[in-house]
C-alpha angles and dihedrals in degrees: 000000000000113000112226089208099062143045111242108282134161112267122209088251089056090051091048090055090056094051130090116292097254090053090048091055091049090048091051091050091049090046092052091050090046092051091051090050091049092048090049092051091045091052090050091050092049089051091049091052091050087057094041108025093171095063101122094185090051092053091048091052091046092051092050091046093051090048092050090051093050093249093135098163089053090046090054091050092049090048090049088055088051090054090048092052102035106026129235114346127174093214091056093047090049090050090049090050090051094049095044091048090052089052086054092052093258097313113136098191115113122008096008090057091049089056090048090052091051091050092050092046088058096041117011092194098048103143099213092044091049090051092049093044089053091048091049090052091048090051090056092049093253100133094164092057091044090054091048092056093043094046087055089050096047099078090045088066095060090118091054106054096176092054091043090054093047090050091048089053090052092049091048093052119104105234124209101211095184086103104034096182095055092039091055089046090051093056093052128258100238148053136182111225114197 
């Protein structure tokens, strides 16, 4: 899957797949052990939250863990619990937009866009929400609106020069929005916001 939070980068699992066969086997064994450890920690966290269902930090950790494991429906449910316990929060709405878009194969129309709108209503300069709003506009062939959102995001990335440059490159591109799905795919589906 393509992570809406990050530009395409090589993951350690990708690098392991490029290595010599014996290294690949070791990497797979390590990965299997790592997955078992993660599942064990996740189970312990779920148990802890059953005992203490008002633990906001626990729900935040659970939502991030579900997201990292590709369990997007569960991530949305955990984030909804965060909203219930802690009230409206732009970070939580942006995370819900991200997860729901990934469930929709990267499409931001519908529920994901509603979450983005809620995040921006609470914080109009929320970096992740601005990125997703721009991507949603690009997916609907509205390049001008996409550029508006991303131009607003650009100065917020001053502390991340590589991301800022990559975003500037995207803004500078001349998009052909005759095929919105492929245009949005061509500009990348994700972005890490620090």
